[in-house]
C-alpha positions as CSV (number, residue, x, y, z in Angstrom):
1,M,-2.8,-13.6,15.5
2,I,-5.7,-11.7,14.0
3,N,-8.1,-14.0,12.2
4,L,-8.5,-13.2,8.5
5,K,-10.1,-16.5,7.4
6,G,-12.6,-16.0,4.7
7,L,-11.2,-12.7,3.5
8,S,-10.2,-12.4,-0.1
9,V,-7.4,-9.9,-0.4
10,I,-5.5,-8.3,-3.3
11,L,-2.0,-7.1,-2.4
12,T,0.0,-5.0,-4.9
13,G,3.7,-4.6,-4.6
14,S,4.0,-7.9,-2.8
15,T,7.6,-8.5,-3.7
16,G,9.2,-5.6,-1.8
17,G,10.2,-5.4,1.8
18,I,7.0,-4.0,3.2
19,G,4.9,-6.0,0.7
20,G,6.6,-9.2,1.7
21,S,6.0,-8.6,5.4
22,I,2.3,-7.7,4.8
23,L,2.0,-10.9,2.7
24,E,3.4,-13.0,5.5
25,K,1.0,-11.6,8.1
26,L,-2.0,-12.1,5.7
27,V,-0.9,-15.8,5.2
28,L,-0.6,-16.3,9.0
29,G,-4.1,-14.8,9.4
30,G,-5.6,-17.3,7.0
31,A,-6.6,-14.9,4.2
32,N,-7.3,-15.9,0.6
33,I,-4.6,-13.8,-1.2
34,L,-3.8,-12.7,-4.7
35,A,-0.2,-11.3,-4.6
36,T,0.9,-9.1,-7.5
37,G,4.1,-7.5,-8.7
38,T,6.3,-7.2,-11.8
39,N,9.4,-9.3,-10.9
40,D,9.0,-12.8,-12.3
41,E,11.7,-14.3,-10.1
42,K,10.4,-12.8,-6.8
43,L,6.8,-13.8,-7.7
44,K,8.1,-17.4,-8.3
45,K,9.7,-17.4,-4.9
46,I,6.4,-16.3,-3.3
47,K,4.6,-19.2,-5.0
48,E,7.2,-21.6,-3.8
49,K,7.1,-20.3,-0.2
50,Y,3.3,-20.0,0.1
51,K,1.5,-22.8,-1.8
52,D,-2.0,-21.4,-1.3
53,V,-1.2,-17.8,-2.4
54,K,-2.4,-16.9,-5.8
55,V,0.2,-15.0,-7.8
56,Q,-0.3,-12.8,-10.8
57,K,2.2,-10.6,-12.6
58,F,0.8,-7.1,-13.3
59,D,2.2,-3.7,-13.9
60,I,-0.1,-1.1,-12.3
61,S,1.2,1.6,-14.7
62,L,-0.9,-0.1,-17.4
63,H,-4.0,2.0,-16.8
64,K,-6.0,0.6,-19.6
65,E,-5.5,-2.9,-18.2
66,I,-6.6,-2.2,-14.7
67,E,-10.3,-2.8,-15.1
68,N,-9.5,-6.2,-16.7
69,F,-7.0,-7.0,-14.0
70,I,-9.6,-6.4,-11.3
71,D,-12.2,-8.5,-13.1
72,K,-9.7,-11.3,-13.4
73,S,-8.6,-11.0,-9.8
74,N,-12.3,-11.1,-8.7
75,E,-12.7,-14.4,-10.5
76,I,-9.5,-15.9,-9.1
77,L,-10.6,-15.0,-5.6
78,G,-14.0,-16.6,-5.9
79,N,-16.0,-13.6,-7.1
80,K,-15.3,-11.6,-4.0
81,I,-12.8,-8.9,-3.2
82,D,-13.0,-8.0,0.5
83,V,-9.8,-6.0,0.8
84,L,-7.6,-4.2,-1.7
85,I,-4.1,-3.2,-0.4
86,N,-2.5,-0.6,-2.6
87,N,1.2,-1.0,-1.7
88,A,2.9,-0.7,-5.0
89,G,4.7,2.5,-5.8
90,I,7.9,4.1,-7.1
91,T,10.3,6.9,-6.4
92,I,12.3,9.0,-8.9
93,D,14.1,11.6,-6.9
94,N,15.5,14.9,-8.1
95,L,15.6,18.5,-7.0
96,S,12.6,20.4,-8.3
97,I,14.4,22.7,-10.7
98,R,16.1,19.6,-12.2
99,M,13.1,17.4,-12.2
100,K,12.0,16.4,-15.7
101,E,8.3,16.5,-16.6
102,E,8.4,12.7,-17.3
103,E,9.9,12.1,-13.8
104,W,7.0,14.0,-12.3
105,N,4.4,12.3,-14.5
106,K,5.6,8.8,-14.0
107,V,5.5,9.0,-10.2
108,L,2.1,10.7,-10.2
109,D,0.8,8.2,-12.7
110,I,1.8,5.1,-10.7
111,N,1.5,6.2,-7.1
112,L,-1.7,8.3,-7.5
113,T,-3.6,7.6,-10.7
114,S,-3.0,3.8,-10.6
115,T,-4.1,3.7,-7.0
116,F,-7.3,5.6,-7.9
117,L,-8.1,3.3,-10.8
118,L,-7.4,0.1,-8.8
119,S,-9.7,1.5,-6.0
120,K,-12.4,2.6,-8.4
121,N,-12.7,-0.8,-10.0
122,A,-12.4,-2.7,-6.8
123,I,-15.2,-0.6,-5.2
124,K,-17.5,-1.7,-8.0
125,K,-17.0,-5.3,-6.9
126,M,-17.3,-4.4,-3.2
127,L,-20.6,-2.6,-3.9
128,K,-22.1,-5.9,-5.2
129,N,-20.9,-7.7,-2.1
130,K,-22.1,-4.8,0.1
131,K,-18.8,-4.5,2.0
132,G,-15.1,-4.0,1.4
133,K,-11.9,-2.3,2.6
134,I,-9.2,-0.4,0.8
135,I,-5.9,0.2,2.5
136,N,-3.5,2.6,0.9
137,I,0.2,2.7,1.9
138,T,1.3,6.3,1.9
139,S,4.4,7.9,3.5
140,V,5.3,10.3,6.3
141,V,6.8,12.6,3.7
142,G,3.3,13.1,2.2
143,H,2.7,15.1,5.3
144,T,6.0,16.7,5.9
145,G,7.5,17.1,2.5
146,N,11.0,16.0,1.6
147,I,14.0,17.4,-0.3
148,G,14.3,16.0,-3.8
149,Q,10.9,14.3,-3.7
150,A,8.4,16.9,-4.9
151,N,6.8,14.3,-7.2
152,Y,6.7,11.5,-4.6
153,T,5.4,13.7,-1.7
154,A,2.7,15.1,-4.0
155,S,1.6,11.6,-5.0
156,K,1.4,10.4,-1.4
157,A,-0.4,13.5,-0.2
158,G,-2.8,13.0,-3.1
159,V,-3.5,9.4,-2.1
160,I,-4.3,10.6,1.5
161,A,-6.8,13.2,0.3
162,M,-8.3,10.9,-2.3
163,S,-8.8,8.2,0.4
164,K,-10.8,10.6,2.5
165,S,-13.1,11.4,-0.4
166,L,-13.6,7.7,-1.1
167,A,-14.4,7.1,2.5
168,L,-17.0,9.8,2.4
169,E,-18.5,8.6,-0.8
170,Y,-18.8,4.9,0.1
171,G,-19.1,4.7,3.9
172,K,-22.8,4.3,3.7
173,K,-22.2,1.3,1.5
174,N,-20.1,-0.4,4.2
175,I,-16.8,0.3,2.4
176,Q,-14.0,1.6,4.6
177,V,-11.0,3.4,3.1
178,N,-7.9,4.1,5.2
179,C,-4.2,4.9,4.9
180,V,-1.1,3.6,6.6
181,S,1.7,6.1,6.6
182,P,5.2,4.6,7.2
183,G,8.1,6.6,8.5
184,F,11.6,5.4,7.9
185,I,11.4,1.6,7.7
186,K,14.3,-0.9,7.3
187,T,14.1,-1.8,3.6
188,D,16.4,-2.0,0.6
189,M,15.7,1.7,0.0
190,T,16.9,2.8,3.5
191,E,19.9,0.5,3.3
192,K,21.2,2.8,0.6
193,I,21.4,5.7,3.0
194,S,24.8,6.4,4.4
195,E,25.4,5.5,8.1
196,E,26.1,9.1,8.9
197,Y,22.8,10.3,7.5
198,K,21.0,7.3,9.2
199,E,22.2,8.7,12.5
200,V,20.9,12.1,11.7
201,L,17.5,10.7,10.8
202,K,17.4,8.6,14.0
203,S,18.0,11.7,16.0
204,R,14.7,13.1,14.7
205,I,12.8,10.0,15.7
206,P,11.7,9.8,19.4
207,L,12.0,6.0,19.4
208,A,15.5,6.5,18.1
209,R,15.4,3.7,15.5
210,F,14.0,2.8,12.1
211,G,10.9,0.8,12.0
212,D,10.7,-2.8,10.8
213,P,8.5,-3.9,7.8
214,K,6.5,-6.0,10.3
215,D,5.4,-2.8,12.1
216,I,3.6,-1.7,8.9
217,A,2.3,-5.3,8.3
218,N,0.8,-5.4,11.8
219,T,-1.1,-2.2,11.2
220,V,-2.3,-3.3,7.8
221,T,-3.5,-6.7,9.2
222,F,-5.5,-4.8,11.9
223,L,-7.2,-2.7,9.2
224,C,-8.0,-5.8,7.2
225,S,-9.8,-7.4,10.1
226,D,-13.2,-6.8,11.7
227,L,-11.4,-5.1,14.6
228,S,-11.3,-1.9,12.4
229,D,-14.9,-2.0,11.1
230,Y,-15.7,1.5,12.6
231,I,-12.6,3.2,11.2
232,T,-12.6,5.0,7.9
233,G,-11.0,8.0,6.3
234,E,-8.1,7.8,8.7
235,T,-4.3,7.8,8.2
236,I,-2.5,5.7,10.8
237,H,1.1,6.9,11.3
238,V,3.7,4.2,11.9
239,N,6.9,6.3,12.3
240,G,8.3,6.0,15.8
241,G,7.0,9.5,16.7
242,M,8.8,11.5,14.1
243,Y,5.6,13.1,13.0
244,F,2.3,13.7,14.8
245,S,-0.9,14.6,13.1
């Protein structure tokens, strides 16, 4: 197990399938964690399962509250944010000609703008501590495109490009910014796909299977650790070979 003792980490979207797996790996590594989400019941379960994890309900779509959220999180974590993991996000799928402007705006606002504002305010804290890491969870479709997801793919492609810019801006300040780009992972979302279409998707994956949330969590844990200190501006693809960059 990678040693994360002494690291203070904010994890957004901690109540989902991938978020839950990342949280478990962070706990096993010994990190000091603040887990966030919007589901009261799921956050309560996290607190019951992991006694030492700090839990805070927060909706990242509330842009005007993000600066205050980061300030409060910094205090909760002992005035130190070593790692920010931007995992929270949404999908609102529709074919482009049917997509409403509000469907476009909501996905971009949460997946891209909220990620930028969280990163911006966390970087301010990291600059004071002279180090930090930001890990953004993107998606393979941000590289390939996907039918019915013009808004989602645009948001994820935007996060990837933004991460490169942040890496260039703050590399000299010892702040690394990277992305993890999942392919098709076994979550509640992929469980809704018909068995027939699942087989079609698997036929396009060289490893011939969907990934497990722990595959994403393992990569995120590596990027949190000092094993990744010379990596920045990168996107690590975890997709079973369905897309090569």
